[in-house]
Structure formats: C-alpha cells, structure tokens
FIDRENFI-614233 format. One record per residue: residue in one letter; x negated, y, z of N, C-alpha, C in turn. Coordinates in steps of 0.02 Angstrom, whole numbers, plus 50000, padded with zeros to 5 digits. Example, Ala and Ser with C-alpha at 12.3 -4.5 7.8 and 13.67 -1.06 7.14 Angstrom:
2
A493404971650390493854977550390493404983550390/S493584988850354493164994750357493555000250394/
***
This chain:
143
M495644910251212495694911651141496364914851127/S496364919951087496964923451067497394919051022/E498044919751025498484916150980498524919450912/G498184925150904498224928950841497734926650788/Y497334921550802496874919050750496744911650761/E496504908450708496314901450710495664900750671/V495284895650687494644894350653494644886950633/T494434885650572494314878850550493644878850513/Q493354873150506492714872550470492844868250408/I492684870850349492764866950288492104864150264/G491564865350301490914862650284490574866750230/G489944865150219489564868350167489794866050099/L489594869650047489814867949979489654860749961/D489094858249984488904851349968489364846150000/D489764848150048490234843650082490914843350048/W491064848050004491744848749979491984842649939/R491544839449902491754833749862492014828149907/G491784827849969492004822750016492704823850043/H493004829650030493694830750051494154826550007/F494694824150035495214820849997495874823950019/G496224827049973496854830149993497244832749935/G497814835649951498264838549903498874841049939/F499344843449900499954846149929500424840649951/D500364834849921500714828849944500294822849921/E500474817049944500064811049931499974809749856/S500504810849817500464809249745499994813949708/R499854819749736499404824549702498734825349738/S498584820849782497944821149818497384818449775/R496784821049785496204818749747495574820349786/D495024817249766494374818949794494204826049775/G493884829549820493654836249805494174841749815/R494714840349850495214845549863495394845549937/R495404851449966495614852250035496094858050039/V496704856850062497214862050068497144865150137/V496754870350141496574873450204497194876350239/D497664878850201498254881850234498694876650267/H498594870250253498964865050290498654863850359/E498044866250369497704865450432497764871550478/L497944877250449498014883450487498734885850481/T498944890050526499624892750524499644898750478/M499714897450413499704902750363500424904950349/Q500524911450342501194914150329501274916650258/Y500784920250232500874923650168500344921850116/I499824918350137499294916450090499144909050100/G498854906050049498634899150053497944898650020/M497584893250035496924892450007496744885150002/T496444883349945496154876749938495404877549924/A495014872649946494304872149930494234866249883/N493894867249826493904862349772493214860849745/A493114854649722492484852649691492624847349638/L492394848449577492434843549523491734841649501/V491624835349487490984833149462490944834949387/P490334835649360490274837249289490684832549245/G491064835549200491494831649155492194830349181/E492314831549245492984830349274493434836249259/E494074834849251494564840149238495184839149280/A495584844449284496204843949323496664838649294/G496724838249228497154833249197497874835349191/Y498024841549208498714844149202498694851749197/W499214854449169499334861749168499844863149223/H499824869249250500364871249295500454878849293/A501034881149314501194888249319501624889149380/H501624895249408502044896849465502504902549447/S503114902249471503594907649457503544913249507/R503304911849569503274917049620502574918049649/V502144913149642501484913349674500964916049625/E500534920349650499954922849614499344919249642/E498864917449599498264913949623497634917749604/L497134917149648496484920149637495974914549643/Y495604913249588495094908049586494414911449595/V494034909349645493364912149658492864906449649/F492474906749596492014901449579491344902749612/L491074897449644490474898149685489864894549656/E489974888849624489414884849596489654880949536/G489184878849494489324874749436489554878949377/R489724875549323489964878749262490594875049240/G491084878949218491704875949196492084880449150/Q492704878549138493154882449097493854882249127/M494224887649116494934887849133495324888749069/G495854884749062496354886049010496874890649040/L496994896249006497474901249030497934902948971/D498544900248973499004900648917498644898048854/D498524902348804498194900148742497444901448741/D497164903848796496454905748799496054900748840/V495404900448826494924896648866494394901548890/V494284901748956493814906448987493264902449021/D492634904249008492074901149042492024903849113/V491884899549161491824901549231491194898549262/G490924902049310490334899749346490254904049409/P489684903449442489574907149504489704914649494/G490134917349536490304924449533490914926049491/S491184921149454491804922349416492394922649463/V492814927549454493434928249493493994929049442/V494494924649445495024924649396495694925249433/R496064930749418496744931449445497224928549394/V497684924349417498174921449373498864923249400/G499234927049360499894929349380500434924149370/Q501034926149390501614921849385501754920049312/N501994913949303502204911349238501644910749187/T501024910949209500444909749165500224902449175/W500174898849120499944891849123499194891749136/R498974886949178498264886349194498064879149203/T497434877849187497114871449199496364872849202/W495954868049223495244869249230494854862749223/R494204863649209493764857849205493054859949221/A492654855149244491934856049251491624853949185/L491184858049157490864856249094490454849849103/P490424845549052490024839449058489284840749073/D489024846449050488324848049063488224853049120/S488734853649163488674858049221488084855849263/P487684860549290487104858649329487274855349396/G487894855149414488124852049475488874852449477/E489154851049535489874851349543490124858449532/L490714858949501491064865449496491444866249561/R491274871549599491574872649665491904879449666/W492514879649692492884885949695493394885849751/L493584891849770494154892949814494744895249772/C495324892749786495934895349755496354898349811/I496474904849806496864908449856497534910149826/R498074908149860498754909049836499114914049880/A499514918249849499934922849887500594923849851/G501094925349889501754926649860502114931549904/G502754932049895503144936649936503154943649906/E503044948549949503104955349925502444957949896/E502494962949854501914965849822501464969249874/L500814968149868500344971349913500254978649894/P500214983249943500074990149925499364990849901/H499234996049860498564997349835498074998249893/M498265002049942497865003150002498265000250060/P497974995550098498354992850155498634998450199/N499284998350209499605003750246499865001550314/D499644995850338499874993350402499304992750452/G498734995550437498144994950480498115000250534/T497764998550587497635003250642496895002750659/R496565008350667495865008350686495795010150760/A495275007550791495145008950862494405010650870/P494205016850850493495018550853493215018750924/E493645019350973493415019451043493295012451072/R493535007351038493455000551063492724998451051/P492384996151105491674994351097491584988051054/M491024987951019490854982050979490704976151026/P490864969951004490794964251048490084961451052/W489624964151015488944961551016488434966451039/
***
C-alpha cells in the first residue's frame, strides 16, 4: 500500500447515529464522527453527523480562519446562519465562510435522521482551477 493515501470506513448512513465523538471529550455526542482524527489530514477536515428528529446542536459557533461546507444527505432540518434560517434536506449544500455564526437542527417532523457531512478547510485560498495537477494519459487504467 502506498503511503500517499489512507482508507477508513464510516459505515452506511444508517450507522452514523451509532458514532460517538467530537473534537474533545467535553464536546462529544452521539451521531458525530470526526473523520480527520482517524486519517492523516493536512488541509481539510470532515465530520459525519446524524441528529434524530427534533434534536439540535444547542450552540452557535463561528470560525475566524476555517471555511465549512455542509452537504446534507438525508432528513429535513434548518441551519441558523447569522440572522437567517435556511431549510436543508437531501441535496442541500451550504458553504459557511469565516466569521459567520452557524447552528443547526433536525426538524421535529423530519422523516428520519438529519444526516450530513461537514467538510472544513483553512489555510491558503484555493485556485479557481487546480493548478498543481499532473495528468498521465499513457498510464494504463487499473481495471
């Protein structure tokens, strides 16, 4: 196996509520898995999350350097974003920039758990078009 990649299994969506985790013990809860604590991540982070209908984060937070991307996969919920409330569900993708306050909840009448990935990145600005890539059209496909 190459040292240039790692693989972990976070399970199917129905397994996510069984995760218990957080960034430290005091902020750990059911339905959260900090995937970047399991992999050697340098510039991005990711959590897998699940809230039962009616459950909410219970706090607001903002980041001064980190940008977050929320990708909603199942259930129905809402995000508080500064002074706004945005409805979210399967297929909703919400980018939250630095210094923007955010919180979230699963609606009480959600048809199931609200499940999403939160992808975090910081550091330097990404170019519009990745400019560090190399293509190898002569390299044979592995399958």
